[in-house]
TORVO-213678 format. One record per residue: residue in three letters; x, y, z of N, C-alpha, C in turn. Coordinates in steps of 0.02 Angstrom, whole numbers, plus 50000, padded with zeros to 5 digits. Layout:
! TORVO-213678
  residuo   n.xx   n.yy   n.zz  ca.xx  ca.yy  ca.zz   c.xx   c.yy   c.zz
      ala      X      Y      Z      X      Y      Z      X      Y      Z
...
***
This chain:
! TORVO-213678
  residuo   n.xx   n.yy   n.zz  ca.xx  ca.yy  ca.zz   c.xx   c.yy   c.zz
      met  53921  54683  59335  53899  54752  59325  53956  54801  59306
      pro  54019  54792  59333  54073  54836  59312  54083  54835  59235
      ala  54070  54777  59205  54078  54774  59130  54026  54817  59097
      thr  53963  54819  59126  53914  54863  59101  53931  54937  59104
      val  53958  54957  59161  53980  55025  59171  54032  55045  59122
      ile  54081  55002  59112  54136  55014  59064  54109  55022  58993
      gly  54066  54976  58975  54034  54979  58908  53992  55041  58896
      asp  53954  55064  58953  53915  55126  58944  53959  55184  58935
      ile  54017  55188  58972  54063  55243  58967  54088  55250  58895
      ala  54108  55187  58867  54135  55191  58798  54079  55213  58750
      leu  54019  55191  58757  53964  55209  58713  53949  55282  58716
      val  53943  55310  58778  53927  55378  58787  53982  55425  58758
      ile  54043  55409  58771  54097  55455  58749  54102  55450  58673
      phe  54087  55392  58643  54092  55385  58569  54035  55425  58535
      val  53974  55416  58559  53916  55449  58531  53923  55525  58542
      ser  53945  55546  58599  53954  55616  58613  54004  55649  58569
      ser  54058  55611  58557  54112  55639  58509  54082  55651  58442
      leu  54045  55601  58414  54014  55611  58348  53968  55670  58343
      leu  53922  55673  58395  53872  55725  58392  53905  55795  58404
      ser  53954  55796  58447  53989  55861  58458  54024  55883  58392
      ala  54058  55836  58359  54087  55857  58296  54033  55881  58246
      leu  53977  55846  58246  53923  55867  58199  53897  55937  58218
      ala  53891  55949  58282  53868  56015  58307  53917  56067  58283
      arg  53980  56055  58293  54033  56104  58273  54030  56115  58197
      arg  54018  56062  58159  54014  56069  58086  53956  56115  58068
      cys  53901  56113  58106  53839  56154  58093  53845  56224  58123
      gly  53903  56243  58148  53913  56307  58180  53882  56317  58249
      gln  53869  56259  58284  53846  56262  58350  53898  56245  58401
      pro  53889  56266  58465  53941  56248  58515  53940  56173  58528
      val  53996  56146  58553  54001  56074  58566  53949  56052  58616
      val  53928  56092  58663  53880  56074  58713  53818  56051  58680
      ile  53799  56078  58624  53736  56054  58591  53739  55980  58576
      gly  53793  55956  58548  53803  55886  58534  53800  55844  58597
      gln  53830  55870  58650  53829  55833  58711  53762  55827  58741
      ile  53720  55880  58742  53652  55879  58763  53614  55830  58723
      leu  53622  55830  58658  53586  55785  58612  53604  55712  58624
      thr  53666  55699  58650  53684  55633  58667  53640  55605  58721
      gly  53628  55645  58775  53582  55625  58827  53512  55613  58803
      val  53489  55658  58758  53422  55650  58732  53419  55585  58688
      leu  53470  55573  58649  53468  55517  58598  53468  55450  58638
      leu  53513  55446  58689  53519  55381  58725  53467  55371  58781
      gly  53433  55424  58799  53384  55422  58852  53317  55397  58831
      pro  53270  55400  58876  53201  55379  58861  53167  55417  58808
      ser  53188  55483  58794  53157  55524  58746  53160  55497  58676
      leu  53214  55463  58658  53219  55436  58588  53233  55361  58589
      leu  53295  55342  58610  53311  55269  58613  53261  55229  58654
      gly  53240  55257  58709  53192  55222  58753  53124  55209  58722
      arg  53107  55242  58665  53045  55233  58633  53046  55180  58582
      leu  53107  55155  58566  53110  55101  58519  53088  55033  58549
      pro  53070  54983  58511  53051  54917  58539  53109  54887  58573
      gly  53094  54853  58628  53150  54813  58661  53174  54852  58724
      his  53152  54913  58738  53175  54950  58798  53249  54956  58800
      leu  53280  54976  58745  53353  54981  58740  53385  55021  58795
      thr  53355  55081  58809  53386  55122  58863  53389  55086  58930
      ala  53338  55050  58947  53337  55012  59008  53390  54957  59010
      his  53401  54925  58954  53451  54874  58949  53524  54900  58947
      leu  53530  54958  58915  53598  54987  58912  53616  55021  58979
      phe  53570  55051  59012  53582  55089  59072  53534  55067  59129
      pro  53544  55003  59153  53503  54979  59206  53517  55020  59270
      his  53469  55017  59318  53473  55055  59377  53536  55041  59417
      ala  53561  54981  59412  53622  54965  59454  53684  55006  59432
      val  53687  55029  59368  53748  55064  59348  53741  55139  59361
      leu  53682  55164  59377  53670  55237  59382  53714  55266  59440
      pro  53719  55233  59499  53764  55265  59550  53835  55275  59526
      ser  53862  55226  59486  53933  55235  59462  53936  55292  59414
      leu  53888  55292  59367  53890  55346  59314  53878  55416  59348
      thr  53835  55419  59400  53821  55482  59430  53880  55507  59468
      ser  53920  55461  59500  53978  55480  59537  54032  55511  59490
      leu  54041  55475  59435  54089  55501  59384  54065  55566  59355
      ala  54002  55574  59345  53973  55638  59320  53988  55693  59366
      gln  53979  55678  59433  53993  55729  59486  54066  55749  59482
      val  54110  55703  59475  54183  55721  59472  54195  55768  59411
      ala  54160  55751  59355  54170  55794  59294  54144  55866  59306
      val  54087  55870  59337  54056  55934  59349  54094  55976  59399
      val  54121  55944  59454  54160  55981  59502  54225  56002  59466
      thr  54257  55965  59426  54315  55984  59388  54298  56042  59342
      phe  54243  56040  59309  54222  56093  59262  54213  56158  59302
      met  54178  56155  59361  54166  56213  59401  54231  56242  59427
      phe  54278  56198  59444  54340  56225  59464  54375  56266  59410
      thr  54373  56246  59347  54402  56286  59293  54367  56350  59284
      val  54298  56349  59293  54258  56411  59288  54282  56462  59339
      gly  54287  56441  59403  54310  56485  59455  54385  56507  59443
      tyr  54424  56459  59422  54499  56474  59413  54512  56523  59357
      glu  54469  56523  59305  54482  56566  59249  54445  56635  59254
      leu  54404  56644  59309  54372  56708  59315  54425  56764  59322
      asp  54418  56816  59284  54466  56872  59285  54429  56934  59311
      phe  54438  56945  59377  54405  57001  59409  54439  57067  59385
      gly  54503  57063  59364  54537  57121  59343  54503  57147  59279
      ala  54488  57102  59233  54455  57121  59170  54386  57152  59181
      met  54352  57126  59233  54285  57152  59252  54293  57227  59273
      arg  54344  57239  59315  54355  57306  59339  54375  57356  59283
      glu  54416  57327  59235  54438  57373  59182  54384  57398  59139
      arg  54328  57366  59138  54274  57385  59090  54229  57440  59123
      gly  54251  57465  59178  54214  57520  59209  54142  57502  59229
      arg  54094  57546  59211  54027  57533  59230  53990  57485  59183
      ala  54019  57471  59124  53986  57428  59077  53970  57359  59103
      val  54020  57329  59138  54008  57260  59161  53955  57259  59219
      pro  53961  57297  59270  53907  57296  59323  53838  57314  59296
      leu  53835  57361  59256  53770  57384  59231  53738  57331  59186
      val  53776  57304  59138  53747  57252  59093  53732  57188  59134
      ala  53777  57170  59180  53764  57110  59218  53705  57117  59264
      thr  53693  57178  59293  53637  57187  59334  53572  57183  59294
      ala  53572  57210  59234  53512  57209  59193  53501  57138  59165
      ala  53553  57103  59141  53545  57037  59112  53532  56981  59162
      leu  53551  56995  59224  53535  56945  59276  53470  56963  59317
      gly  53465  57029  59335  53408  57046  59375  53341  57043  59343
      val  53335  57065  59278  53270  57067  59243  53244  56997  59233
      pro  53283  56949  59203  53253  56884  59196  53242  56848  59262
      met  53284  56861  59312  53270  56831  59379  53203  56857  59407
      gly  53192  56924  59402  53131  56952  59426  53073  56925  59386
      leu  53078  56919  59319  53023  56892  59278  53010  56820  59295
      gly  53062  56781  59311  53054  56712  59329  53015  56707  59394
      ile  53031  56747  59443  53000  56746  59507  52925  56770  59497
      ala  52915  56819  59456  52846  56843  59447  52803  56791  59411
      cys  52836  56752  59365  52800  56699  59329  52773  56646  59377
      val  52816  56627  59428  52795  56578  59477  52736  56604  59517
      leu  52740  56668  59538  52690  56695  59580  52624  56710  59546
      leu  52628  56730  59480  52569  56749  59446  52538  56694  59402
      tyr  52576  56643  59390  52553  56590  59346  52549  56522  59382
      arg  52527  56523  59444  52527  56463  59485  52487  56405  59454
      pro  52428  56420  59419  52393  56363  59390  52430  56326  59336
      gly  52474  56362  59301  52516  56328  59249  52564  56282  59281
      phe  52597  56301  59337  52643  56256  59368  52609  56200  59407
      ala  52549  56215  59433  52510  56166  59467  52490  56113  59419
      ala  52473  56132  59358  52453  56083  59307  52502  56030  59287
      ile  52566  56045  59297  52621  55997  59283  52652  55966  59347
      gly  52613  55975  59402  52632  55945  59466  52676  55984  59508
      glu  52680  56051  59497  52726  56096  59537  52681  56151  59568
      pro  52643  56129  59621  52602  56180  59655  52640  56227  59705
      arg  52704  56216  59709  52739  56255  59763  52755  56324  59745
      asp  52758  56366  59796  52778  56433  59785  52818  56459  59842
      gly  52855  56415  59876  52898  56432  59933  52959  56468  59912
      arg  52994  56496  59961  53053  56535  59947  53103  56498  59904
      ser  53118  56435  59923  53172  56401  59884  53151  56389  59813
      phe  53090  56370  59800  53067  56357  59733  53065  56423  59691
      val  53042  56476  59723  53040  56541  59688  53109  56567  59669
      leu  53155  56561  59717  53224  56582  59703  53257  56537  59648
      phe  53243  56474  59652  53272  56431  59600  53248  56449  59532
      met  53186  56460  59526  53157  56478  59458  53185  56544  59435
      gly  53201  56591  59480  53229  56653  59458  53302  56638  59433
      val  53339  56594  59466  53405  56576  59440  53401  56540  59374
      ala  53353  56495  59370  53347  56455  59306  53335  56503  59248
      met  53298  56557  59256  53285  56604  59203  53344  56647  59184
      ser  53391  56656  59228  53439  56708  59221  53512  56687  59212
      ile  53527  56622  59216  53596  56599  59209  53623  56608  59141
      thr  53687  56626  59135  53725  56625  59071  53784  56578  59079
      ala  53795  56539  59024  53849  56488  59022  53911  56522  59001
      met  53955  56547  59049  54017  56582  59030  54064  56539  58989
      pro  54079  56475  59005  54126  56434  58965  54100  56427  58893
      val  54036  56416  58884  54009  56411  58816  54012  56477  58780
      leu  53997  56529  58815  54003  56596  58789  54074  56612  58765
      ala  54125  56593  58808  54192  56605  58793  54215  56566  58731
      ala  54191  56504  58722  54205  56464  58664  54178  56496  58601
      ile  54117  56520  58605  54083  56553  58549  54122  56617  58529
      val  54145  56653  58579  54185  56715  58566  54246  56694  58525
      arg  54282  56642  58547  54341  56622  58511  54325  56597  58440
      glu  54272  56558  58434  54254  56532  58365  54229  56583  58319
      arg  54198  56634  58343  54174  56688  58301  54223  56748  58292
      glu  54283  56736  58318  54337  56785  58311  54319  56852  58343
      leu  54286  56847  58402  54269  56904  58440  54315  56920  58499
      ala  54362  56875  58508  54409  56885  58563  54453  56949  58549
      gly  54458  56992  58602  54492  57053  58592  54449  57113  58571
      thr  54388  57100  58547  54344  57153  58527  54304  57179  58593
      thr  54277  57237  58584  54239  57264  58639  54181  57223  58659
      pro  54136  57201  58611  54079  57159  58633  54099  57094  58660
      gly  54153  57063  58634  54174  56997  58661  54202  57004  58731
      ala  54241  57057  58743  54271  57067  58811  54216  57084  58861
      val  54171  57129  58843  54118  57147  58889  54069  57085  58903
      ala  54051  57049  58853  54008  56993  58867  54041  56940  58911
      thr  54104  56926  58899  54140  56878  58939  54144  56900  59013
      ala  54160  56962  59024  54166  56990  59091  54093  56989  59126
      val  54043  57011  59084  53975  57011  59115  53957  56938  59134
      ala  53972  56888  59091  53954  56822  59106  53985  56794  59171
      gly  54049  56814  59180  54085  56794  59242  54054  56823  59302
      thr  54035  56889  59297  54001  56923  59354  53934  56890  59370
      met  53898  56875  59317  53830  56842  59328  53838  56771  59358
      asp  53892  56738  59337  53899  56670  59363  53906  56670  59438
      val  53949  56715  59463  53962  56723  59536  53897  56740  59572
      leu  53856  56788  59547  53797  56806  59580  53744  56751  59578
      ala  53740  56717  59520  53688  56667  59512  53700  56607  59558
      trp  53763  56588  59565  53779  56531  59611  53767  56550  59682
      leu  53779  56616  59701  53763  56637  59768  53686  56634  59782
      val  53647  56654  59734  53572  56649  59744  53551  56578  59744
      leu  53583  56535  59701  53564  56462  59705  53580  56433  59771
      ala  53637  56450  59798  53656  56424  59865  53608  56449  59917
      ala  53584  56510  59914  53534  56532  59958  53467  56495  59952
      ala  53451  56475  59891  53392  56441  59880  53393  56374  59911
      leu  53452  56338  59914  53458  56271  59942  53458  56274  60018
      ile  53481  56327  60046  53487  56332  60121  53416  56334  60149
      gly  53404  56291  60197  53337  56289  60229  53289  56241  60198
      thr  53309  56206  60145  53265  56155  60115  53270  56091  60152
      gly  53225  56046  60139  53229  55980  60173  53287  55941  60152
      his  53321  55961  60098  53378  55925  60068  53442  55960  60083
      ser  53442  56007  60129  53503  56050  60134  53552  56025  60187
      gly  53537  55967  60216  53589  55937  60257  53569  55926  60329
      arg  53617  55916  60374  53606  55898  60444  53595  55957  60489
      phe  53611  56020  60463  53609  56078  60505  53544  56121  60487
      ser  53526  56161  60536  53472  56209  60520  53502  56264  60477
      trp  53456  56303  60443  53483  56351  60392  53527  56402  60422
      pro  53515  56429  60483  53561  56481  60513  53632  56451  60520
      val  53634  56390  60546  53698  56356  60559  53734  56346  60491
      thr  53697  56321  60443  53724  56306  60379  53751  56371  60346
      leu  53717  56425  60352  53738  56491  60324  53803  56512  60361
      leu  53804  56505  60427  53863  56526  60465  53924  56481  60448
      leu  53914  56417  60444  53971  56372  60426  53995  56386  60353
      thr  53948  56401  60309  53967  56413  60242  54006  56475  60235
      val  53986  56531  60269  54025  56592  60264  54093  56582  60295
      gly  54096  56543  60350  54160  56527  60383  54207  56487  60336
      phe  54178  56439  60301  54218  56400  60256  54245  56440  60198
      val  54206  56486  60170  54228  56530  60115  54282  56576  60140
      ala  54276  56603  60203  54327  56646  60229  54392  56609  60237
      val  54389  56549  60266  54452  56508  60272  54484  56496  60206
      met  54446  56476  60155  54475  56462  60090  54508  56522  60059
      leu  54475  56579  60063  54503  56637  60027  54556  56677  60068
      ile  54547  56674  60135  54595  56714  60174  54649  56673  60201
      val  54641  56608  60214  54695  56566  60244  54727  56520  60192
      val  54683  56478  60157  54710  56426  60113  54739  56458  60053
      arg  54713  56513  60023  54738  56539  59964  54809  56565  59974
      pro  54827  56606  60019  54895  56627  60026  54942  56571  60047
      ala  54915  56525  60087  54961  56470  60111  54977  56425  60052
      leu  54929  56412  60010  54940  56373  59951  54987  56402  59902
      ala  54981  56471  59891  55027  56503  59847  55098  56503  59879
      trp  55105  56512  59941  55172  56511  59973  55204  56438  59966
      trp  55162  56387  59982  55191  56320  59984  55212  56297  59913
      thr  55168  56308  59865  55182  56279  59798  55239  56319  59766
      ser  55258  56380  59789  55310  56420  59757  55376  56405  59790
      arg  55379  56362  59843  55443  56348  59877  55486  56307  59834
      pro  55552  56318  59830  55599  56274  59794  55597  56204  59825
      gln  55599  56155  59781  55601  56084  59802  55540  56065  59842
      ser  55484  56100  59834  55422  56084  59869  55393  56017  59847
      leu  55367  55978  59889  55334  55914  59870  55272  55931  59831
      leu  55243  55992  59839  55181  56006  59802  55197  56055  59745
      ser  55254  56047  59715  55274  56097  59662  55230  56087  59600
      asp  55202  56027  59587  55158  56015  59530  55089  56037  59548
      pro  55064  56093  59515  54999  56122  59537  54939  56079  59515
      val  54949  56035  59464  54891  55998  59438  54857  55953  59489
      pro  54897  55905  59518  54860  55864  59571  54838  55902  59629
      val  54874  55955  59646  54850  56000  59703  54783  56027  59686
      ala  54778  56054  59627  54713  56084  59604  54656  56035  59606
      phe  54670  55972  59581  54617  55921  59578  54600  55902  59648
      ala  54649  55891  59693  54632  55872  59763  54594  55927  59796
      leu  54616  55989  59786  54581  56045  59818  54509  56050  59796
      ala  54497  56037  59731  54428  56042  59706  54385  55986  59739
      met  54408  55926  59741  54371  55870  59770  54362  55878  59845
      ala  54410  55904  59880  54405  55913  59954  54353  55967  59968
      ser  54360  56023  59931  54313  56076  59940  54242  56056  59922
      ala  54234  56014  59870  54168  55990  59852  54139  55946  59909
      trp  54183  55907  59938  54163  55862  59992  54136  55906  60053
      val  54172  55959  60068  54153  56003  60124  54083  56034  60111
      thr  54072  56061  60051  54011  56093  60039  53951  56043  60036
      thr  53969  55982  60015  53919  55928  60019  53900  55914  60091
      met  53948  55908  60136  53936  55896  60204  53898  55954  60237
      leu  53907  56012  60211  53871  56072  60236  53796  56073  60213
      gly  53781  56028  60167  53711  56026  60141  53702  56061  60076
      leu  53758  56088  60050  53756  56120  59982  53776  56067  59931
      gln  53778  56087  59869  53798  56040  59815  53875  56042  59805
      pro  53904  55990  59781  53976  55987  59771  54000  56040  59719
      ile  53956  56061  59673  53979  56108  59621  54005  56175  59656
      phe  53973  56193  59711  53996  56254  59746  54064  56248  59772
      gly  54082  56189  59797  54149  56175  59820  54199  56179  59766
      gly  54184  56150  59708  54231  56154  59650  54238  56225  59627
      phe  54185  56265  59623  54189  56337  59603  54232  56377  59654
      leu  54223  56363  59717  54262  56401  59769  54334  56380  59767
      ala  54346  56316  59754  54417  56294  59748  54453  56330  59690
      gly  54419  56339  59636  54447  56376  59581  54465  56446  59598
      leu  54419  56480  59630  54434  56548  59656  54492  56549  59702
      thr  54498  56498  59747  54553  56494  59796  54619  56481  59762
      met  54621  56440  59710  54684  56422  59677  54711  56477  59638
      arg  54667  56519  59612  54690  56576  59567  54727  56628  59609
      ala  54789  56642  59588  54830  56696  59622  54795  56763  59615
      arg  54800  56806  59665  54766  56868  59665  54781  56914  59601
      asn  54843  56915  59582  54863  56959  59532  54896  56923  59473
      gly  54892  56857  59471  54923  56816  59422  54876  56787  59372
      ala  54900  56765  59313  54859  56733  59264  54851  56659  59283
      pro  54799  56627  59258  54792  56556  59272  54847  56514  59244
      asp  54869  56462  59281  54923  56421  59257  54896  56378  59200
      ala  54931  56385  59142  54910  56351  59081  54905  56273  59089
      asp  54955  56247  59127  54952  56171  59135  54891  56152  59178
      val  54876  56190  59228  54816  56174  59270  54753  56180  59226
      val  54744  56233  59189  54685  56243  59147  54681  56185  59096
      arg  54734  56173  59060  54732  56119  59009  54719  56051  59036
      ser  54749  56034  59092  54743  55966  59120  54674  55954  59147
      leu  54649  56003  59183  54582  55993  59213  54527  56000  59162
      glu  54537  56043  59112  54485  56045  59057  54483  55980  59019
      gln  54541  55950  59007  54544  55889  58973  54511  55832  59013
      ala  54525  55832  59077  54496  55780  59122  54420  55790  59124
      gly  54399  55854  59132  54326  55869  59137  54290  55854  59072
      asn  54320  55874  59014  54287  55860  58951  54283  55790  58935
      leu  54329  55748  58959  54325  55675  58945  54268  55641  58980
      leu  54251  55667  59041  54201  55637  59081  54132  55673  59076
      leu  54131  55735  59051  54070  55771  59050  54012  55738  59010
      pro  54026  55699  58956  53972  55661  58924  53932  55619  58972
      leu  53963  55595  59024  53927  55556  59072  53875  55598  59111
      phe  53891  55660  59123  53842  55705  59152  53782  55714  59107
      phe  53794  55718  59044  53739  55727  58997  53696  55666  58991
      ile  53726  55609  58996  53684  55547  58993  53640  55540  59058
      val  53673  55557  59114  53633  55557  59178  53574  55606  59173
      thr  53589  55664  59144  53533  55712  59132  53483  55686  59084
      gly  53506  55656  59029  53459  55630  58978  53414  55575  59006
      leu  53439  55534  59054  53400  55479  59083  53344  55506  59128
      ser  53349  55570  59149  53296  55604  59185  53250  55646  59142
      leu  53260  55641  59079  53227  55683  59030  53180  55641  58988
      asn  53118  55664  58980  53069  55629  58936  53032  55682  58900
      ile  53044  55692  58839  53012  55745  58799  52940  55729  58789
      asp  52918  55666  58795  52847  55649  58791  52804  55687  58844
      asp  52837  55709  58900  52802  55742  58952  52781  55812  58932
      val  52812  55838  58879  52800  55908  58861  52741  55913  58810
      his  52682  55918  58838  52625  55923  58796  52572  55962  58838
      gly  52521  55988  58803  52467  56024  58839  52495  56081  58881
      asp  52481  56078  58946  52501  56131  58992  52578  56139  58994
      ala  52613  56083  58987  52686  56089  58993  52713  56127  58930
      leu  52680  56116  58873  52704  56149  58810  52689  56227  58817
      ile  52631  56245  58845  52615  56312  58854  52668  56344  58904
      leu  52683  56307  58957  52732  56329  59006  52799  56342  58973
      leu  52821  56292  58929  52885  56299  58894  52886  56362  58853
      ala  52833  56377  58816  52829  56435  58773  52840  56500  58817
      leu  52803  56503  58877  52806  56558  58920  52879  56566  58947
      ile  52905  56511  58972  52975  56513  59003  53025  56535  58950
      phe  53019  56508  58890  53067  56526  58834  53063  56600  58820
      val  53002  56629  58815  52996  56703  58801  53028  56742  58859
      ile  53012  56722  58922  53039  56758  58980  53118  56754  58982
      ala  53141  56693  58970  53214  56683  58976  53251  56722  58921
      ser  53227  56719  58860  53264  56749  58805  53254  56828  58800
      ala  53187  56846  58804  53174  56921  58803  53201  56954  58865
      gly  53199  56918  58921  53224  56948  58984  53300  56957  58981
      lys  53336  56922  58939  53407  56932  58931  53420  56981  58874
      leu  53392  56967  58816  53413  57007  58758  53396  57082  58764
      gly  53336  57098  58782  53315  57168  58789  53356  57210  58839
      pro  53358  57185  58902  53393  57224  58954  53471  57227  58937
      ala  53497  57171  58914  53571  57174  58897  53587  57223  58842
      tyr  53539  57224  58791  53548  57272  58734  53545  57343  58761
      ala  53492  57358  58801  53482  57426  58825  53536  57450  58869
      ala  53564  57405  58914  53616  57423  58960  53680  57437  58919
      ser  53695  57395  58869  53752  57406  58826  53750  57475  58791
      arg  53692  57489  58766  53686  57553  58730  53696  57610  58780
      leu  53672  57605  58843  53683  57658  58893  53756  57666  58909
      cys  53793  57613  58901  53867  57617  58917  53908  57640  58858
      gly  53876  57655  58801  53911  57686  58746  53930  57641  58689
      leu  53908  57574  58691  53921  57527  58638  53876  57545  58579
      ala  53902  57533  58518  53862  57544  58458  53807  57493  58453
      pro  53754  57504  58413  53698  57458  58409  53720  57386  58396
      arg  53761  57378  58343  53783  57309  58326  53823  57276  58383
      gln  53865  57314  58414  53903  57289  58472  53855  57267  58531
      ser  53806  57309  58542  53757  57297  58595  53719  57233  58580
      ala  53698  57227  58519  53661  57167  58499  53704  57105  58507
      thr  53769  57111  58489  53816  57053  58498  53820  57031  58571
      val  53829  57082  58617  53833  57067  58689  53765  57034  58710
      ala  53711  57059  58689  53645  57031  58709  53641  56958  58686
      ala  53657  56944  58625  53653  56874  58597  53700  56827  58634
      leu  53757  56848  58651  53805  56808  58688  53783  56793  58760
      val  53759  56841  58798  53739  56826  58867  53675  56787  58872
      asn  53640  56777  58817  53579  56734  58815  53598  56661  58811
      thr  53663  56644  58804  53685  56576  58799  53682  56543  58867
      arg  53654  56482  58870  53646  56449  58936  53688  56385  58937
      gly  53670  56335  58898  53713  56275  58891  53726  56237  58954
      leu  53790  56218  58964  53806  56173  59021  53791  56200  59088
      thr  53809  56265  59096  53797  56295  59163  53728  56293  59186
      glu  53682  56303  59140  53609  56298  59156  53592  56227  59172
      leu  53618  56179  59136  53602  56107  59150  53629  56086  59221
      ile  53684  56113  59241  53712  56098  59306  53663  56124  59358
      ala  53642  56188  59353  53593  56213  59400  53530  56175  59401
      leu  53505  56157  59342  53442  56117  59342  53446  56048  59374
      asn  53506  56017  59365  53515  55952  59399  53520  55962  59473
      val  53549  56019  59498  53548  56034  59567  53480  56038  59595
      gly  53437  56073  59557  53367  56082  59578  53331  56014  59579
      leu  53342  55973  59531  53308  55908  59527  53332  55862  59585
      gln  53395  55859  59598  53421  55816  59649  53402  55842  59720
      ala  53395  55907  59727  53374  55935  59790  53300  55933  59804
      gly  53263  55908  59752  53189  55904  59760  53155  55969  59748
      leu  53186  56017  59722  53154  56083  59712  53107  56083  59652
      ile  53121  56041  59603  53079  56036  59544  53066  55962  59529
      asn  53012  55946  59492  52999  55876  59473  53026  55865  59404
      gln  53023  55802  59380  53051  55785  59316  53019  55820  59258
      arg  52953  55833  59263  52919  55866  59205  52941  55938  59198
      leu  52946  55974  59253  52972  56042  59251  53046  56043  59229
      phe  53083  55992  59253  53153  55986  59233  53160  55979  59157
      thr  53117  55938  59128  53116  55930  59054  53102  55994  59018
      val  53053  56033  59045  53034  56098  59015  53095  56145  59018
      leu  53127  56147  59074  53183  56194  59083  53246  56173  59041
      val  53257  56106  59033  53311  56084  58989  53299  56103  58919
      leu  53238  56097  58896  53222  56115  58826  53232  56189  58819
      met  53212  56231  58866  53222  56303  58863  53300  56318  58854
      ala  53340  56284  58896  53412  56293  58892  53439  56275  58824
      leu  53415  56219  58794  53436  56197  58730  53417  56248  58678
      leu  53354  56272  58678  53330  56319  58630  53370  56387  58631
      thr  53379  56412  58690  53415  56477  58698  53489  56470  58678
      thr  53517  56411  58688  53587  56404  58665  53591  56393  58591
      leu  53539  56357  58562  53537  56350  58490  53529  56412  58449
      met  53497  56463  58479  53482  56523  58443  53542  56572  58443
      thr  53593  56561  58487  53648  56608  58487  53686  56611  58423
      gly  53705  56556  58392  53740  56554  58330  53701  56593  58274
      pro  53639  56574  58258  53601  56609  58207  53596  56685  58223
      leu  53583  56704  58283  53579  56775  58301  53642  56811  58284
      leu  53700  56780  58301  53763  56815  58287  53774  56818  58211
      ser  53753  56768  58175  53757  56772  58100  53717  56826  58072
      val  53658  56838  58100  53614  56892  58072  53644  56962  58092
      ile  53672  56965  58155  53701  57029  58173  53762  57048  58135
      arg  53804  56996  58119  53864  57006  58081  53907  57060  58113
      pro  53932  57049  58174  53971  57101  58210  54039  57112  58174
      ala  54065  57171  58184  54131  57189  58154  54184  57144  58184
      arg  54235  57129  58145  54286  57082  58164  54326  57109  58220
      ala  54336  57173  58225  54380  57201  58276  54352  57272  58294
      ser  54372  57293  58354  54354  57357  58376  54417  57399  58386
      leu  54412  57462  58375  54471  57505  58384  54489  57512  58455
      pro  54553  57510  58478  54573  57519  58543  54542  57582  58576
      ala  54540  57636  58535  54514  57701  58565  54441  57691  58585
      glu  54405  57652  58544  54335  57640  58561  54329  57599  58624
      thr  54371  57552  58633  54371  57509  58694  54385  57552  58754
      met  54432  57597  58746  54451  57640  58806  54393  57688  58820
      arg  54359  57710  58768  54305  57757  58782  54248  57722  58822
      val  54234  57662  58799  54178  57625  58835  54198  57609  58907
      ser  54261  57586  58917  54282  57564  58983  54287  57622  59032
      ser  54296  57681  59009  54305  57736  59054  54240  57767  59078
      arg  54185  57746  59050  54120  57778  59064  54088  57749  59123
***
């Protein structure tokens, strides 16, 4: 069986590299090619061919190994998300960032919650009759997440870095990431899959762990690694070990390991310093190398054949809620903050990107038993469609290549 695992890793990385390059050639983010890798090699496509190829290539015995490696990749990815969050840039944008973030997160989250409460027959028809607190909160998060790393990559590829809409959208996505993960953590607390403790104890221990990491570990780590001749002078292995240890703690608390990786990134980042380029590069390379395994694990839980009838109607409804709930409020809030119409449209199109961050959240919900595989497939397709539409929307908007510094200062001061 180890030989099968090794062969699967080689196959997945090779196919993912080809499809990612093809996606980039078509003007789409790399994550589109990675998602399609999971769809191609999973039961949705390859599994439909004669001979049950998916079952032969990925037997049940190899799934624990692939899942463990995928978890390492996701924890590493979440570390870099937390590590690169620039709270200073968020503050510099004045009221634009909190106002746009509140609108682009709160409206789709509220619409997602309302959808669950008002359209119960539609969810019941696909085997999701639940309307408890955890399920309702999870659906709100699923409707409202923005993929900050994918957004940042699109900003660079479209030459929007340094422009007002690019800077505002990136800061807004970072703010929404933090808030969305907090709501998702709240959704997991108190579920039957939330661990060995009752939810009040879990909440208390989680708050205590966050406080220790940010108040004790962060300054201690900065002091120790800056010492001359320190045994921990190389920050890369320290960062990786911190991410894995923090993920282990959050798992033991009954949360998902992704929260530990994200918290470790926030802890490693110096209060007033820029991210260490070596840490970012090394962990991004490690994460990107293993992330295709996350997409194949996702793809093996995905069956597009399940999306028909009531599921197809629910997909259309969820897609409209997720996209309109982001685009309209983000555009309106951007205009209120003084951005021009084209700039506001650019911000709205960017924050509608979901990609990998959404898939991570959906996998958390699936593993925690909050959603079934049929709803999981519907939500993955929504994430794929909303990510696919970002590039064409930006091409139609044709934003200006650069914004004047005076304009940026005017917007940030309001």
